[in-house]
Backbone as ProteinMPNN parsed JSONL, in Angstrom:
{"seq_chain_A": "MIYRINNLTKSFSGKPVVNSVSFDINSGDYTAIIGPSGSGKTTLLSMLTGMLSPTSGEILFNSIKLHQKNSGEIAKLRANNLGMIFQFSELIGNLSVRENILLPALFTRKFTRKEYNTRCDYLLEKLQMTEHAKSTPSKLSGGQIQKISIARSLINDPELLLADEPSGDLDPENRELVRELFSDYNKRGLTILLVTHDMKLAFDAKTIYEMRSGKFTKVIK", "coords_chain_A": {"N_chain_A": [[17.079, 2.692, 7.405], [13.938, 3.135, 5.343], [12.163, 5.22, 5.129], [12.09, 8.612, 6.165], [10.235, 10.872, 7.723], [9.846, 14.568, 8.331], [8.262, 17.013, 9.806], [6.023, 17.471, 8.287], [3.856, 18.857, 5.909], [0.423, 19.635, 4.301], [-1.343, 21.569, 3.007], [-4.836, 22.514, 1.876], [-5.962, 25.184, 0.488], [-4.957, 27.019, 2.384], [-5.724, 25.457, 5.002], [-4.632, 23.104, 6.984], [-4.413, 20.034, 6.079], [-2.989, 17.583, 6.717], [-0.664, 17.813, 9.526], [2.399, 18.814, 9.726], [3.474, 16.632, 10.157], [5.739, 13.981, 11.612], [8.015, 11.153, 11.699], [9.522, 8.018, 11.57], [10.429, 4.629, 9.22], [11.592, 2.087, 9.646], [13.272, -0.652, 8.171], [11.965, -3.676, 7.367], [9.609, -3.137, 9.223], [6.413, -2.963, 10.592], [3.415, -0.918, 10.168], [0.747, 0.476, 11.297], [-1.954, 3.01, 10.357], [-4.508, 4.895, 11.903], [-8.026, 6.475, 12.277], [-10.289, 8.835, 12.488], [-12.599, 9.296, 9.904], [-12.093, 11.506, 7.065], [-9.993, 12.861, 8.494], [-6.897, 12.676, 7.404], [-5.021, 10.812, 6.753], [-5.446, 9.292, 4.071], [-4.366, 11.591, 2.671], [-1.549, 11.765, 3.547], [-0.816, 9.608, 2.741], [-1.042, 9.769, 0.12], [1.355, 11.496, -0.599], [3.835, 9.989, 0.396], [3.846, 8.662, -1.556], [4.465, 9.719, -3.822], [2.396, 11.086, -5.088], [1.355, 12.899, -4.402], [2.383, 16.078, -3.605], [4.072, 18.122, -1.028], [2.917, 20.771, 0.645], [4.862, 22.094, 2.912], [7.837, 20.582, 4.406], [9.451, 17.604, 4.446], [10.402, 14.556, 2.655], [11.935, 11.662, 2.994], [13.07, 8.617, 1.097], [14.296, 6.212, 1.211], [16.862, 7.824, 1.84], [16.554, 9.546, -0.523], [15.502, 12.605, -1.474], [12.086, 12.888, -1.802], [10.137, 14.338, -2.31], [11.483, 16.329, -4.141], [12.262, 15.222, -6.307], [11.455, 14.684, -9.94], [8.279, 13.638, -12.279], [8.852, 11.394, -13.669], [10.858, 10.605, -12.215], [10.053, 9.544, -9.796], [8.286, 7.846, -10.975], [9.933, 6.084, -11.922], [10.995, 4.971, -9.308], [8.732, 4.304, -7.697], [7.549, 2.061, -9.554], [9.941, 0.156, -8.994], [10.185, -0.322, -6.55], [7.948, 0.268, -4.561], [5.05, -1.425, -3.497], [1.87, -0.903, -3.961], [-1.626, 0.097, -2.97], [-5.051, 0.797, -3.144], [-7.557, 2.746, -2.186], [-9.25, 2.885, -3.52], [-10.267, -0.057, -5.773], [-8.866, -0.038, -8.808], [-8.89, -2.162, -11.827], [-7.683, -3.262, -14.573], [-10.192, -3.549, -17.188], [-10.093, -5.282, -19.87], [-8.381, -6.845, -19.613], [-7.599, -10.339, -18.512], [-8.144, -11.63, -14.7], [-4.978, -12.991, -13.86], [-3.69, -11.613, -16.134], [-4.035, -9.281, -14.723], [-2.763, -8.847, -12.338], [-0.02, -9.534, -12.949], [0.562, -7.388, -14.401], [2.422, -5.224, -13.466], [5.005, -6.073, -13.977], [5.734, -5.805, -16.37], [6.631, -3.639, -16.28], [8.807, -3.93, -15.143], [10.526, -6.006, -15.099], [11.774, -7.842, -12.526], [12.365, -10.631, -12.253], [12.281, -13.896, -14.112], [9.889, -15.132, -16.24], [9.201, -17.553, -15.992], [9.391, -17.451, -12.934], [7.642, -15.289, -12.556], [5.519, -16.423, -12.991], [5.024, -18.347, -11.541], [5.067, -16.734, -8.699], [2.632, -15.493, -9.132], [0.949, -17.737, -9.349], [0.736, -19.064, -6.348], [0.344, -16.331, -5.247], [-2.419, -16.516, -6.092], [-3.413, -18.69, -4.785], [-3.048, -18.409, -2.454], [-5.275, -16.325, -1.682], [-7.245, -17.369, -2.563], [-8.525, -17.295, -5.135], [-7.768, -18.622, -7.068], [-9.664, -20.279, -9.419], [-10.733, -18.141, -10.31], [-8.823, -16.958, -12.47], [-8.685, -16.431, -15.232], [-10.893, -15.153, -15.413], [-12.757, -11.678, -16.288], [-12.463, -8.527, -15.035], [-15.2, -7.799, -14.408], [-16.234, -10.061, -13.887], [-16.662, -9.892, -11.513], [-16.919, -9.497, -7.476], [-16.739, -6.515, -6.026], [-14.884, -7.534, -2.917], [-13.545, -9.308, -4.544], [-12.23, -8.169, -6.163], [-11.037, -6.324, -4.855], [-8.638, -8.12, -3.619], [-7.351, -9.121, -5.788], [-6.437, -6.722, -6.153], [-4.158, -6.252, -4.418], [-2.649, -8.794, -5.085], [-1.26, -7.808, -7.09], [-0.339, -5.631, -6.152], [1.414, -7.231, -4.82], [3.041, -8.857, -6.639], [5.816, -7.818, -7.425], [7.116, -8.374, -5.348], [8.12, -6.402, -3.535], [10.183, -3.539, -1.606], [8.508, -2.068, -0.066], [5.472, -1.563, 1.083], [2.555, -0.158, 0.72], [-0.28, 0.828, 1.537], [-3.829, 1.876, 1.108], [-6.223, 1.244, 3.289], [-7.1, -1.438, 2.907], [-8.628, -4.222, 3.556], [-10.938, -3.246, 3.607], [-13.246, -3.791, 1.428], [-14.156, -6.402, 1.852], [-15.33, -9.39, 3.004], [-15.715, -10.875, 6.485], [-14.064, -13.144, 6.51], [-12.354, -13.411, 4.275], [-10.72, -11.179, 5.045], [-9.21, -12.124, 6.978], [-7.726, -13.608, 5.378], [-6.688, -11.966, 4.269], [-5.324, -10.452, 6.496], [-3.438, -12.647, 7.274], [-1.664, -12.963, 5.238], [-0.495, -10.415, 5.146], [0.989, -10.7, 7.515], [2.665, -12.73, 6.987], [3.757, -11.824, 4.99], [5.604, -9.642, 5.856], [6.811, -10.89, 8.111], [8.679, -12.571, 6.447], [10.225, -10.155, 5.775], [9.551, -7.883, 4.473], [8.419, -4.517, 4.644], [5.665, -2.587, 5.719], [3.427, -0.648, 5.411], [0.331, 0.787, 6.959], [-3.645, 2.015, 6.09], [-6.033, 2.073, 7.649], [-9.69, 1.077, 8.911], [-9.944, -1.343, 10.156], [-9.454, -2.809, 12.958], [-8.536, -4.772, 13.659], [-6.903, -5.771, 11.728], [-4.806, -3.392, 12.093], [-3.909, -4.207, 14.62], [-2.117, -5.491, 14.425], [-0.002, -4.688, 13.463], [3.504, -3.899, 14.363], [3.684, -0.721, 15.171], [1.545, 1.384, 15.697], [-0.276, 4.359, 14.65], [-2.348, 7.174, 15.671], [-4.197, 9.054, 13.805], [-5.524, 12.329, 13.699], [-7.189, 15.204, 12.915], [-5.407, 16.056, 11.1], [-3.147, 15.688, 12.832], [-0.457, 13.239, 14.653], [-0.336, 11.019, 16.844], [1.077, 8.662, 18.714], [0.323, 5.479, 18.971], [0.024, 3.147, 22.439], [0.488, 0.226, 22.871]], "CA_chain_A": [[15.622, 3.38, 7.382], [13.487, 3.707, 4.459], [11.185, 6.589, 5.188], [12.015, 9.495, 7.229], [9.338, 11.767, 7.777], [10.041, 15.12, 9.132], [7.34, 18.088, 9.871], [5.466, 17.597, 6.429], [2.27, 19.37, 6.058], [-0.126, 19.415, 3.331], [-2.83, 22.238, 3.171], [-5.546, 23.01, 0.492], [-6.39, 26.703, 0.617], [-4.754, 27.552, 3.482], [-6.276, 25.021, 5.65], [-4.234, 22.307, 6.7], [-5.107, 18.413, 6.035], [-1.819, 16.77, 7.136], [-0.371, 19.175, 10.199], [3.644, 19.119, 10.838], [3.598, 15.264, 10.894], [7.053, 13.452, 11.375], [8.215, 10.086, 11.838], [9.982, 7.036, 10.705], [9.895, 3.787, 8.999], [12.501, 1.3, 9.17], [13.154, -1.956, 6.612], [10.425, -4.804, 8.763], [8.471, -2.729, 10.18], [4.63, -3.225, 10.056], [3.158, 0.283, 10.641], [-0.343, 1.103, 11.206], [-2.335, 4.43, 10.793], [-5.868, 4.54, 11.797], [-8.166, 7.573, 12.558], [-11.996, 8.915, 11.895], [-12.697, 10.042, 7.989], [-11.074, 13.033, 6.766], [-8.249, 12.848, 9.571], [-5.623, 13.373, 6.677], [-4.882, 9.418, 6.272], [-4.802, 9.043, 2.72], [-3.295, 12.845, 1.999], [-0.562, 11.551, 4.014], [-0.499, 7.962, 2.035], [-1.174, 10.218, -0.98], [2.392, 11.83, -0.299], [4.42, 9.359, 0.415], [3.836, 8.031, -3.133], [4.83, 11.191, -4.421], [1.389, 11.589, -6.028], [0.901, 14.108, -3.996], [3.45, 17.356, -3.618], [3.69, 18.721, 0.097], [3.246, 22.171, 1.043], [6.151, 22.067, 3.172], [8.682, 19.375, 4.79], [10.738, 16.802, 3.957], [9.91, 13.114, 2.761], [12.935, 10.419, 1.915], [13.17, 7.637, 1.107], [16.432, 5.402, 1.472], [18.003, 8.998, 2.025], [16.217, 10.21, -1.118], [14.379, 13.307, -1.08], [11.044, 12.132, -3.245], [9.57, 15.341, -2.221], [11.928, 16.952, -4.834], [12.18, 14.325, -7.591], [10.652, 14.818, -11.324], [7.252, 12.549, -11.8], [9.004, 10.29, -14.077], [11.808, 9.703, -11.299], [9.247, 9.043, -8.525], [7.296, 6.76, -11.156], [10.363, 4.454, -11.912], [11.368, 4.413, -8.179], [6.949, 3.198, -7.44], [7.787, 0.595, -9.881], [11.094, -0.863, -8.44], [9.975, -0.17, -4.793], [6.649, -0.197, -3.675], [4.104, -1.637, -3.944], [0.898, -0.124, -3.6], [-3.343, -0.674, -2.713], [-5.707, 2.065, -3.335], [-8.64, 2.756, -1.221], [-10.771, 2.206, -4.623], [-9.117, -0.369, -6.901], [-9.297, 0.057, -10.438], [-8.523, -3.023, -13.116], [-7.985, -3.258, -16.642], [-11.419, -4.598, -17.701], [-10.465, -6.172, -20.389], [-7.494, -8.45, -19.269], [-8.002, -11.144, -17.485], [-7.2, -11.468, -13.412], [-3.603, -13.438, -14.101], [-3.036, -10.49, -16.765], [-3.914, -7.983, -14.025], [-1.996, -9.401, -11.61], [1.09, -9.568, -14.169], [0.88, -6.249, -15.258], [3.443, -4.449, -12.905], [6.055, -7.099, -14.341], [5.914, -5.293, -17.877], [7.672, -2.446, -16.429], [9.527, -3.685, -13.868], [11.313, -7.34, -15.471], [12.764, -8.187, -11.799], [12.368, -11.858, -12.435], [12.244, -14.53, -15.1], [8.362, -15.275, -16.661], [8.71, -18.635, -14.934], [9.222, -16.572, -12.002], [5.893, -14.196, -12.084], [4.323, -17.189, -12.807], [4.946, -18.824, -10.161], [4.111, -15.907, -7.609], [1.396, -15.222, -8.909], [0.308, -18.968, -8.862], [1.175, -18.47, -4.888], [-0.966, -15.169, -4.392], [-3.614, -16.696, -6.379], [-4.244, -19.838, -4.324], [-3.379, -17.646, -0.814], [-6.249, -15.134, -1.555], [-8.334, -18.114, -2.815], [-8.593, -16.656, -6.269], [-7.386, -19.689, -8.868], [-9.758, -20.358, -10.028], [-11.159, -17.208, -11.68], [-7.489, -16.623, -12.967], [-9.129, -16.41, -16.384], [-11.892, -14.438, -15.318], [-12.096, -10.341, -16.209], [-13.015, -7.491, -14.038], [-16.653, -7.382, -14.876], [-17.027, -10.631, -13.595], [-15.68, -10.397, -9.897], [-17.606, -9.337, -6.463], [-15.991, -5.629, -5.055], [-14.116, -8.054, -2.601], [-12.553, -10.143, -5.109], [-11.082, -7.078, -7.087], [-9.694, -5.844, -3.93], [-8.11, -8.868, -3.566], [-6.803, -9.107, -7.317], [-5.503, -5.116, -6.248], [-3.139, -6.973, -2.81], [-1.783, -9.569, -5.63], [-0.878, -7.167, -7.816], [0.62, -5.038, -5.127], [2.746, -7.648, -4.002], [4.176, -9.997, -8.072], [7.303, -7.662, -7.854], [8.334, -8.197, -4.318], [8.189, -4.467, -3.798], [10.668, -3.198, -0.652], [7.406, -1.14, 1.064], [4.158, -2.022, 0.49], [1.97, 1.168, 1.093], [-2.089, 0.539, 1.72], [-5.033, 3.064, 1.603], [-8.086, 0.249, 3.303], [-6.951, -3.099, 2.184], [-9.368, -4.723, 3.739], [-12.828, -2.346, 3.442], [-14.456, -4.211, 1.018], [-14.158, -7.586, 2.304], [-16.416, -10.057, 4.131], [-14.733, -11.391, 7.644], [-13.125, -14.641, 5.707], [-11.456, -12.715, 3.572], [-10.475, -10.61, 5.852], [-8.476, -12.871, 8.285], [-6.935, -13.98, 4.27], [-5.348, -10.511, 4.464], [-3.95, -10.306, 7.955], [-2.612, -13.778, 7.438], [-1.107, -12.994, 3.901], [0.426, -9.634, 5.378], [1.856, -10.785, 8.946], [3.296, -14.02, 6.664], [5.166, -11.26, 4.289], [6.281, -9.042, 6.512], [8.164, -12.011, 8.762], [9.578, -12.565, 5.343], [11.067, -8.64, 5.21], [8.75, -6.578, 3.856], [8.574, -3.64, 5.024], [4.566, -2.762, 4.77], [2.576, 0.55, 6.451], [-0.867, 0.908, 6.034], [-4.391, 3.322, 6.94], [-6.588, 1.117, 8.251], [-10.202, 1.48, 10.123], [-9.931, -2.521, 10.457], [-8.769, -2.946, 14.477], [-8.007, -6.412, 13.999], [-5.837, -5.19, 10.865], [-4.101, -2.031, 12.881], [-3.157, -4.048, 16.095], [-1.18, -6.894, 13.594], [0.846, -3.947, 13.518], [4.106, -3.483, 15.532], [3.319, 0.786, 15.809], [0.099, 1.999, 15.416], [-0.305, 5.911, 15.348], [-3.517, 7.6, 15.596], [-4.183, 10.641, 13.195], [-7.138, 13.511, 14.698], [-7.112, 16.632, 12.296], [-4.019, 16.257, 10.802], [-1.699, 15.79, 14.032], [-0.031, 12.186, 14.86], [-0.02, 10.451, 17.868], [1.2, 6.857, 18.583], [-0.843, 4.372, 20.356], [0.82, 2.596, 22.769], [-0.453, -1.428, 22.556]], "C_chain_A": [[15.534, 3.548, 5.753], [12.959, 4.75, 4.217], [11.814, 7.758, 6.289], [11.121, 10.89, 6.894], [9.544, 13.277, 8.652], [9.599, 16.591, 8.607], [6.407, 18.645, 8.35], [3.533, 17.562, 6.765], [1.688, 19.637, 4.727], [-1.497, 20.124, 3.506], [-3.3, 22.192, 1.942], [-6.331, 24.301, 1.181], [-6.984, 27.2, 1.699], [-5.128, 26.917, 4.682], [-5.404, 23.435, 5.318], [-4.454, 20.905, 7.01], [-4.269, 17.77, 6.77], [-0.959, 18.177, 7.908], [1.185, 18.67, 10.503], [3.628, 17.756, 11.667], [5.106, 14.812, 11.182], [7.344, 11.941, 11.941], [8.946, 9.081, 10.999], [9.731, 6.128, 10.439], [11.211, 3.283, 8.381], [12.524, -0.05, 8.68], [12.545, -3.202, 8.146], [9.595, -4.352, 9.586], [7.509, -2.742, 9.713], [4.328, -2.222, 10.69], [1.516, 0.216, 10.189], [-0.612, 2.662, 11.492], [-4.619, 4.3, 10.788], [-6.596, 5.838, 12.036], [-9.245, 7.813, 12.151], [-11.263, 9.36, 9.991], [-12.203, 11.021, 8.271], [-10.062, 13.781, 7.603], [-7.166, 13.662, 8.593], [-4.654, 12.028, 6.03], [-4.674, 9.448, 5.229], [-4.544, 9.981, 2.034], [-2.325, 12.103, 2.094], [0.124, 10.402, 3.143], [0.285, 8.462, 0.47], [0.812, 10.579, -1.721], [3.41, 11.631, -0.502], [4.593, 8.605, -0.486], [4.469, 8.773, -3.817], [3.556, 11.056, -5.458], [1.104, 12.485, -5.491], [1.964, 15.161, -3.443], [3.306, 17.824, -2.146], [3.545, 19.903, 0.14], [4.428, 22.504, 2.122], [6.512, 20.734, 3.939], [9.352, 18.5, 4.291], [10.258, 15.164, 3.775], [11.303, 12.438, 2.074], [12.81, 9.284, 2.073], [14.296, 7.36, 0.422], [17.059, 6.74, 1.12], [18.088, 9.922, 1.079], [15.507, 11.258, -1.513], [13.518, 13.348, -2.065], [10.549, 13.839, -2.988], [10.054, 16.604, -3.81], [12.415, 15.891, -6.169], [10.855, 15.103, -9.079], [9.232, 13.752, -11.356], [8.173, 11.441, -12.648], [10.192, 9.718, -13.153], [10.95, 9.264, -10.236], [8.816, 7.829, -9.496], [8.227, 5.473, -11.373], [11.133, 4.141, -10.209], [10.011, 3.658, -7.563], [7.313, 2.084, -7.734], [9.254, -0.448, -9.124], [10.982, -0.747, -7.053], [9.347, -0.429, -3.431], [5.863, -0.513, -4.464], [2.504, -0.555, -3.651], [-0.649, -0.551, -3.42], [-3.53, 0.335, -2.26], [-7.086, 1.626, -2.421], [-9.901, 2.022, -2.423], [-10.221, 1.899, -5.738], [-9.599, -0.357, -7.921], [-8.41, -1.518, -11.188], [-8.424, -3.149, -14.169], [-9.074, -3.886, -16.982], [-11.121, -5.461, -19.114], [-9.197, -7.117, -20.719], [-8.215, -9.178, -18.358], [-7.382, -10.714, -15.732], [-6.047, -11.632, -13.283], [-3.219, -12.226, -14.588], [-2.72, -9.266, -15.518], [-2.82, -7.963, -12.955], [-0.591, -8.614, -12.115], [2.01, -8.631, -14.495], [2.306, -5.427, -14.888], [5.002, -5.386, -13.711], [6.596, -6.258, -15.671], [7.058, -3.881, -17.922], [8.732, -2.554, -15.785], [10.808, -4.917, -14.578], [12.217, -7.649, -14.02], [13.117, -9.6, -11.745], [12.189, -12.645, -13.412], [10.5, -14.687, -15.325], [8.27, -16.291, -16.272], [8.496, -18.171, -13.411], [8.143, -16.42, -11.42], [5.142, -15.52, -11.891], [3.665, -18.152, -11.94], [4.735, -18.092, -8.707], [3.443, -15.609, -7.893], [0.285, -16.447, -8.867], [-0.343, -18.512, -7.216], [-0.245, -17.498, -4.832], [-2.473, -15.589, -4.805], [-4.621, -17.608, -5.165], [-3.759, -19.278, -2.679], [-4.747, -16.637, -0.85], [-7.488, -15.845, -2.371], [-9.053, -17.8, -4.037], [-7.834, -17.474, -7.71], [-8.149, -19.748, -9.677], [-10.943, -19.672, -10.993], [-9.936, -16.46, -12.083], [-7.811, -15.93, -14.55], [-10.135, -15.088, -16.549], [-11.672, -12.982, -15.827], [-13.089, -9.666, -14.862], [-14.625, -7.528, -13.843], [-17.293, -8.221, -13.853], [-16.864, -11.196, -11.592], [-16.338, -9.114, -9.457], [-16.4, -7.735, -6.533], [-15.155, -6.104, -3.785], [-12.996, -8.707, -3.337], [-11.435, -9.129, -6.031], [-10.039, -6.723, -6.302], [-8.591, -6.819, -4.147], [-6.759, -8.963, -4.73], [-5.279, -7.645, -6.612], [-4.024, -5.071, -5.444], [-2.397, -8.055, -3.556], [-0.887, -9.246, -6.152], [0.28, -5.912, -7.338], [2.233, -6.318, -4.757], [3.778, -8.712, -5.205], [5.268, -9.206, -7.673], [8.45, -7.425, -6.789], [8.866, -7.122, -4.243], [8.943, -4.786, -1.8], [9.85, -2.395, 0.453], [5.934, -1.088, 0.447], [2.667, -0.994, 1.143], [0.478, 0.522, 0.895], [-2.913, 0.958, 2.147], [-6.55, 1.632, 1.96], [-7.916, -0.723, 2.715], [-8.28, -3.635, 2.238], [-10.709, -4.047, 3.736], [-13.726, -2.883, 2.513], [-14.546, -6.057, 0.935], [-14.526, -7.903, 3.33], [-15.206, -10.461, 5.164], [-13.833, -12.87, 7.548], [-12.156, -13.813, 5.338], [-10.456, -11.702, 4.12], [-9.123, -11.071, 6.578], [-7.811, -13.613, 6.798], [-5.879, -13.209, 4.254], [-4.528, -10.429, 5.564], [-3.318, -11.437, 7.768], [-1.311, -13.55, 6.564], [0.233, -11.511, 4.497], [1.123, -9.512, 6.645], [2.825, -11.977, 7.57], [4.363, -13.179, 5.648], [5.685, -10.378, 4.788], [7.12, -9.996, 7.388], [8.771, -12.289, 7.785], [10.632, -11.075, 5.139], [10.37, -7.719, 5.004], [7.778, -5.698, 4.733], [6.8, -2.599, 4.783], [3.904, -1.219, 6.385], [0.999, 0.372, 5.344], [-1.657, 1.449, 6.806], [-5.407, 2.377, 6.775], [-8.412, 1.353, 9.473], [-10.608, -0.224, 10.878], [-9.471, -2.613, 11.474], [-8.256, -3.849, 14.322], [-6.727, -6.739, 13.07], [-4.478, -4.836, 11.847], [-3.461, -3.267, 13.865], [-2.503, -5.696, 15.805], [0.345, -6.025, 13.297], [1.637, -3.583, 14.598], [4.058, -1.937, 16.058], [2.246, 0.919, 15.413], [0.49, 3.724, 15.778], [-1.512, 6.42, 14.644], [-3.885, 9.305, 14.513], [-5.705, 11.403, 13.395], [-6.378, 14.595, 13.597], [-5.416, 16.925, 11.898], [-2.684, 15.937, 11.386], [-1.837, 13.805, 14.025], [-0.291, 12.102, 16.672], [0.29, 8.836, 18.161], [0.55, 6.61, 20.2], [0.165, 3.768, 20.901], [-0.489, 1.03, 23.018], [-0.551, -1.821, 24.209]], "O_chain_A": [[16.446, 3.9, 5.006], [13.175, 5.33, 3.153], [11.89, 7.331, 7.442], [11.337, 11.718, 6.009], [9.366, 13.095, 9.856], [10.05, 17.234, 7.659], [6.258, 19.693, 7.722], [2.636, 16.919, 7.31], [2.541, 19.905, 3.881], [-2.512, 19.601, 3.966], [-2.595, 21.924, 0.97], [-7.087, 24.312, 2.152], [-8.097, 27.562, 2.081], [-4.955, 27.643, 5.661], [-5.357, 22.786, 4.272], [-4.678, 20.584, 8.177], [-4.831, 17.224, 7.72], [-0.653, 19.215, 7.321], [1.295, 18.078, 11.576], [3.695, 17.536, 12.876], [5.819, 15.728, 10.774], [6.586, 11.682, 12.875], [9.002, 9.258, 9.782], [8.69, 5.819, 11.018], [11.793, 3.614, 7.347], [11.456, -0.624, 8.894], [12.755, -3.327, 9.353], [8.966, -4.931, 10.471], [7.385, -2.575, 8.499], [4.757, -2.193, 11.843], [1.111, -0.027, 9.052], [-0.035, 3.403, 12.288], [-5.505, 3.863, 10.052], [-5.731, 6.714, 12.042], [-9.56, 7.037, 11.249], [-10.228, 9.558, 9.354], [-11.882, 11.465, 9.373], [-9.516, 14.875, 7.461], [-6.698, 14.784, 8.783], [-3.824, 12.129, 5.127], [-3.481, 9.67, 5.022], [-4.403, 9.777, 0.828], [-1.916, 11.589, 1.053], [1.329, 10.31, 2.91], [1.297, 8.081, -0.12], [1.345, 10.164, -2.75], [4.158, 12.331, -1.184], [5.492, 7.77, -0.385], [5.218, 8.209, -4.615], [3.815, 10.919, -6.654], [0.371, 13.208, -6.166], [2.45, 14.644, -2.437], [2.105, 17.973, -1.923], [4.369, 20.372, -0.645], [4.905, 23.605, 1.846], [5.651, 19.872, 4.111], [10.046, 18.941, 3.374], [9.772, 14.588, 4.748], [11.667, 12.634, 0.914], [12.443, 8.816, 3.151], [14.976, 7.879, -0.463], [17.773, 6.786, 0.118], [18.901, 10.846, 1.096], [14.526, 10.824, -2.117], [13.879, 13.753, -3.17], [10.837, 14.509, -3.98], [9.295, 17.408, -4.35], [13.15, 16.454, -6.979], [9.819, 15.764, -9.003], [9.138, 13.022, -10.369], [8.145, 10.366, -12.05], [10.516, 8.535, -13.26], [11.445, 8.266, -9.712], [8.929, 6.722, -8.969], [7.873, 4.305, -11.205], [11.765, 3.1, -10.027], [10.13, 2.566, -7.008], [7.487, 1.156, -6.944], [9.242, -1.654, -8.879], [11.923, -1.196, -6.398], [9.598, -0.839, -2.298], [5.733, -0.218, -5.651], [2.512, 0.525, -3.059], [-0.881, -1.701, -3.79], [-2.879, 0.938, -1.407], [-7.479, 0.504, -2.1], [-10.825, 1.212, -2.344], [-9.772, 2.675, -6.581], [-10.783, -0.651, -8.08], [-7.239, -1.72, -10.867], [-9.466, -3.125, -14.824], [-8.869, -5.093, -17.112], [-11.953, -6.313, -19.424], [-9.018, -7.862, -21.682], [-9.146, -8.835, -17.629], [-6.531, -9.862, -15.475], [-5.494, -10.73, -12.654], [-2.494, -11.545, -13.864], [-1.703, -8.592, -15.353], [-2.072, -6.994, -12.826], [-0.2, -7.49, -11.799], [3.217, -8.61, -14.736], [3.121, -5.062, -15.735], [6.046, -4.736, -13.759], [7.798, -6.125, -15.899], [7.794, -3.356, -18.759], [9.578, -1.664, -15.696], [11.99, -4.58, -14.499], [13.427, -7.728, -14.231], [14.184, -9.864, -11.191], [11.607, -11.877, -14.178], [9.841, -14.263, -14.376], [7.094, -16.494, -15.968], [7.5, -18.52, -12.778], [7.65, -16.914, -10.405], [4.364, -15.761, -10.968], [2.532, -18.567, -11.694], [4.319, -18.706, -7.724], [2.889, -15.038, -6.954], [-0.883, -16.317, -8.502], [-1.381, -17.917, -6.93], [-1.402, -17.779, -4.519], [-3.486, -15.234, -4.201], [-5.78, -17.46, -4.778], [-4.249, -19.899, -1.735], [-5.131, -16.248, 0.253], [-8.474, -15.226, -2.771], [-10.262, -18.034, -4.02], [-7.516, -17.086, -8.834], [-7.805, -19.392, -10.804], [-11.679, -20.13, -11.867], [-10.033, -15.234, -12.029], [-7.157, -14.961, -14.935], [-10.167, -14.272, -17.471], [-10.474, -12.713, -15.917], [-13.967, -10.102, -14.117], [-15.031, -7.114, -12.757], [-18.243, -7.902, -13.138], [-16.925, -12.202, -10.886], [-16.488, -8.09, -10.123], [-15.301, -7.887, -7.067], [-14.543, -5.142, -3.323], [-11.821, -8.722, -2.97], [-10.277, -9.321, -6.405], [-8.828, -6.691, -6.521], [-7.622, -6.451, -4.811], [-5.552, -8.885, -4.503], [-4.048, -7.606, -6.6], [-3.087, -4.295, -5.631], [-1.427, -8.471, -2.923], [0.204, -9.814, -6.083], [1.282, -5.466, -7.896], [3.442, -6.192, -4.565], [4.863, -9.212, -4.905], [6.149, -10.029, -7.421], [9.576, -6.928, -6.793], [9.936, -6.811, -4.768], [8.578, -5.645, -0.997], [10.292, -2.103, 1.564], [5.549, -0.554, -0.593], [1.934, -1.415, 2.039], [0.285, -0.302, 0.002], [-3.187, 0.784, 3.334], [-7.452, 1.256, 1.212], [-8.717, -0.959, 1.81], [-9.041, -3.599, 1.271], [-11.628, -4.832, 3.967], [-14.917, -2.59, 2.613], [-14.976, -6.722, -0.007], [-14.374, -7.313, 4.4], [-14.017, -10.416, 4.849], [-13.147, -13.429, 8.403], [-11.191, -13.529, 6.048], [-9.398, -11.499, 3.525], [-8.129, -10.351, 6.674], [-7.125, -14.541, 7.226], [-4.671, -13.447, 4.233], [-3.3, -10.352, 5.584], [-2.193, -11.277, 8.242], [-0.175, -13.827, 6.948], [1.45, -11.571, 4.32], [1.761, -8.503, 6.944], [3.985, -11.575, 7.483], [5.506, -13.587, 5.441], [6.617, -10.03, 4.062], [8.327, -9.77, 7.305], [9.948, -12.338, 8.141], [11.634, -11.055, 4.425], [10.665, -6.607, 5.442], [6.743, -6.018, 5.317], [6.712, -1.935, 3.75], [3.997, -1.069, 7.604], [0.664, 0.118, 4.187], [-1.308, 1.659, 7.968], [-5.591, 1.894, 5.658], [-8.297, 1.726, 10.64], [-11.343, -0.358, 11.857], [-8.292, -2.457, 11.154], [-7.198, -3.923, 14.947], [-5.826, -7.538, 13.322], [-3.546, -5.551, 12.219], [-2.231, -3.226, 13.823], [-2.42, -6.67, 16.554], [1.439, -6.514, 13.013], [1.149, -3.096, 15.617], [4.342, -1.752, 17.241], [2.059, 0.273, 14.382], [1.176, 4.209, 16.678], [-1.766, 6.25, 13.452], [-3.671, 10.46, 14.881], [-6.801, 10.88, 13.193], [-5.156, 14.725, 13.525], [-4.583, 17.732, 12.308], [-1.573, 15.893, 10.858], [-2.799, 13.154, 13.616], [-0.387, 13.034, 17.47], [-0.433, 7.951, 17.704], [0.389, 6.99, 21.359], [1.213, 3.666, 20.263], [-1.699, 0.933, 23.221], [-1.103, -2.863, 24.565]]}, "name": "protein", "num_of_chains": 1, "seq": "MIYRINNLTKSFSGKPVVNSVSFDINSGDYTAIIGPSGSGKTTLLSMLTGMLSPTSGEILFNSIKLHQKNSGEIAKLRANNLGMIFQFSELIGNLSVRENILLPALFTRKFTRKEYNTRCDYLLEKLQMTEHAKSTPSKLSGGQIQKISIARSLINDPELLLADEPSGDLDPENRELVRELFSDYNKRGLTILLVTHDMKLAFDAKTIYEMRSGKFTKVIK"}
């Protein structure tokens, strides 16, 4: 088991945005969370990454109580174990596409330089971004920036990928590329938890939860 979430609640001004949510994520799972805007999905994901503290409840990551760790410990855990795709992706403006993808390597050094370059080449090819490898973010469209954010999240071979609307800025063709990439990585053992409005992407998942008014309901496919 990677995640165990027990009665997780987050309130703002006394109003629960995430309300007593409980679920488990096991190694190799592919899980999607759907629901209307404002239902608490992004807030939940922010707590699971340790970027937001819960009001109450528990977040256990590999049996570690994430909500009790300090910011330095959480940052180390994120760097070594998690790949993250944010709803509004940001790249470093003065770095090339390739350098942005390889940036996490500076913090973990999991692989040799040659291995990182091979992984980077593979991701650029799969996402049809090879010809833009030397470009800076200012030369890219919103969809291209999103694809580079996806590549960056996978470069360190994370144990778990957490993604917030990973296909939101993509046209139909590129959404299919991302669907295929996620499916391929999941078949190779990557655990995926994503928040999405893209129902095709959601139904690729093995488990789907719907979130409304901070509450969780399992969707029967």
